N, C-alpha and C positions, 0 to 999 in steps of 0.2 A: 545817499551817499553808498549804500551796498551796489548800486551801478558801477559805480566811479569804483568801489572796489574789483567789482567783477571785471572788465575791462581792463585794468590794470593787472589783475591776475593772469589773464586770456594773454593781455599781448608779454609780458614773461613767458610768459608755457610757449611762445612763437620763437624766443630769442635763446638761440643754447650755446654755451662757452667750450671749447675744445684744447683741447692741453698739446699746446704745441711745445712747448718747452721740452723737446726731448736731450734727452741727457746722450743717447746714444741714437745713431740710425739703425734699427733694422730691418727683413723682410717682413714685411705686413704693411710698414708707411708708406701715406697718400706723398709720391713727391710730385714738384709742381717746379715747369722746368721754361729758363728762354732761352733764344737762341735768335741768331741774326743768318736770315737764309740766304743772304750772298753774297756774304762773307767780304762786309766791308762798312766804312764810317764805326763810331764808334761803337766797342764793347765786341766788334764781330770776333774776335775770337775770346771770346769769353760766355761760359754760360753762369746766367745767377737761378739759383735752385733750393726750395723753400721744402722743410719737410716740415708735412703738417700733421705728423706725428701719426698713432696708428691705426689701418681703416676703420677698425671696428667703430670708433667715435662715428663714423660718416653713417655709417650699415642702423646704428643703432636710435637714431635721427628721427623723430615724430614727422611724418609729412607734411610738409609747410614748414619746415621749420628754418628758421634763416641763421648763419653762424659769421660776426665777424675773423675774417681773419687777419687783416690790418694790424698793424704797429706805428703809432706817431711818435712812441718815443722808445728806447732801448728795452727789447724782448722779445719774445715771438711774438711769428707773423709776417706779413708782407709789408716791407717799410717803401713807401715813395722816394726816402731820399737814397737808397738801395739803388733804384731802378734809374732815376737820375743821372746819378753817378756810373753806374755799367753802362748805360744807353744814352745818355741824354739828356736834358730836358725835354726832348722832342720826343721820348721814347714813345708818348702815344700818339704821338701822327705820324711816326716811320711807317713805312709801307712794306719794311724786312725786318719786323720782332715779330716774332712770333710763339706762343706759348701752350704748353699743354700739359695732363698731367697724369698718371702713371702711378699702378699697385700690384703689388700678387703676393698668394700664400707663400709662391717656393715650391720649389719641383720632390724634394727629399723633406724625410724627417718629419716636425712637426709645424703645422700650420703658422703661417706667419701670422695671421686674425684666427681667433677663439668661432669654432663654431662653421669654417669653411672647410670646404676641402682643397688640399694640393692642388696647384695648377689655376687656381679662380685666380678673374685677372677683373681689373677695374682702370676701365683708360676714359677717356676723355674723347670728343668729337667736334673741332671748332663748329660756330657758325657763321657759314661764310656767305652774308654778311650776318652781322648780326640781327636777330629776327627770326632768320630760315635754319630752321634742326639742322640739327648737325649728321652727319653719316650716321645709321643706322651701323652700328658693330655686327659683326655676327661671332655668337660663341661655337667652339668646334669641341673635338673629344681632346682627353687631357693630353694627350703622346701632340698633337696639335701645339695645345696652347703651352705646351713646356719650352718652346721657343721663345714666346714672349718674354716668359717669366725669368728665361736665361740671361735676354736682356736685361732686363730689370735687374736681378742680382745682382748683377755686372757693375752698376751704378750706385746699389748701396751695399755691396757689403766686402770684405778686404781678399782678391784675388790678386795672386802673383803676374806684376806685369802688367797691373794697371792701377798706379799710384794715386789713382784721382778718385776713385769714387768715395762717396759720402764716409763711408768707416774707417779710413785711410785720413782723409783728411780733418774730419769734425768739422764742426758750422762753427757760425760765429765772424768769421774771416773771408777777405779777397785773396785770397791764395795766389792770383798774379800780383798782384802789389804789394800783401803781406800788409795788409790793414784790417782793421778792424770793419765790422759791417755795423750798419742800427740795431738790424736781427739777429735776437740770440739764434734760432732755429733756418737759419740762409748760408750757404758762400755761395764763392765765386769761383769758378774752376778755370783751364784751362781747356778750350774748344778740345775734343779729340776728332777722328776720324775713323770710318772703317775699320781701316788697314792697322789705325794707331789708338788701340782700346784701352785708353787711358780712365777707363771711367765714370766719366761724363756726361752730364744730358744731350751731347750731341752724339758723341760716339755711342750710347746706347740706344739711344732711340732709331738713330741712321745703321746704326750699325753694320753687317754682313753682307746679309740681304738684299737685293737690288731692288729697287722702287715698293718699299714697306720699311716700317717701321716698326723697329722696337722686333725684329727680327720675325713677325704676325701678321701685320695690319697690311691689308694691300696698299700702296696710292700712298698718299700724305693726311690723311682723316683726323689723328688725334690734334692738330694746331686750329691756334686764331690769332688771325694778328694784332695787337694791341691799338691798332687806330679803330679795331671794327669795321672794318670794311671785308670786302670779297679777296683781294691783293689781286683784282686785273683793274675794278674800276680806283685807281690812284687818286682819282679828286674828290671825291666821295668827302663828307663833315663825317669828322672823327667822332665816335661814338663807343655807350658800354661794351665791352668785350667780352663776351661770352662760351663758355666752353659745356657743353652737355657729357654727364657723367655715366659711362654702361656698367653695368656687370656682367662679367661673362663667366657663369656656371658651367664649367665642363659636362661636354653629353656625348652622344653617340655619333652625335654628327658629324659628316666628312664634311660636305657642305658648307657647311654653319646653319644653326639656327638665329634669327634676331636676337640681340643680346639684351637687359634689362635696364630702361632707362631710370636712374634712380637720386638723379637731382643734376644742378646746375651753378658752375662754377661766377661769377660776376667780376667784370674787372674795370672801376667806372674809371674816365681819363684825369679826376684825383686822384687813385693810383687805390682807389679802397676795395677789397678784394671781400668778396662773402658769400658765401655757400648755402643754396636750398637744397633739400629735400624735398625732391616729388609727391606731389598727392599723387597718391594711386588707389584709390575706392576698395577696401577688400571686396569679395562675391558676396559678401554677407550685406557689407555699405551697399553695394548695387542694387541688391533684394529690399531694403528697405526703401531705396530710394525712389526704386520702381512701385514699389506697393504706396509708397507718401504722394507719387504722382497722382496714381489712381482713384488714392482717396480725396487728394485735389479736386480731381477732374467730376467726380461722382458728387461731390459737395456745390461747385457752381451750378453744376446741372440742378440740383435738388433746388437751390435758391431759385433759379429760373422761374422752376415750377410752380415754387411757390409763390413769386411775383406775378405768374399769367394768373393763380388760382385768383390771388386777391386781387 
């Protein structure tokens, strides 16, 4: 009985709840965005965006903790129904639908994420295909990362001329069709372009700097394809799609230093979204592991000597 209770407690310890029922969108919130890459097909002009709540909820998770970020009924979380209504029932096999994640602490005033400095960024790196680690993102000095933070702010706060930022529109509706969504912390917005900065995920991600995302990341590292492939092998069997999540702490580097991998998002073919915090051993833990390994080796040697003597 004691063993069963212990097992149950361990299971609960590895699962956590995130408060996603955002009453108001703000700087520091982790935003998940979907878009169509070739501007064709169902949802070509629409972004499905999900406010996952303040980033502090994710940075405080214990390593190895998994969080379910889906909803099957009305409430906070990613809704399969919303995905299907926006991008079609074949959203999970289409080779032109991608998704990514972004958060930042802001550039001025009080940090949007308690305990972290201004210009701190968290961003996804898509696994292309799933199972292949995404591109390692680079952290640079604050003045450089401010460009990425600014593009993110365009998406979440009220800006003149950007009528579709999440702070302007609110959550829980498809603002293209003026219909309610299943998810209370999602929104569907009209896709914008770099020359028409309307605060949508697409306009913010693609923004104004050519061949970059959020005016900071060279190329297109943030997104993963919803079918789980690499966007090149279009006949591969659809599978769970994965985003690696990196934390970019501003530093003094001009060239950039490797950012810290803190977890990953998984989106199954059934539309179930989860986040798992990356188990990263502390230096003290690594030392204990080394001591434990040496002790094990010593024990094996001792037993062999005793067996020879016996």
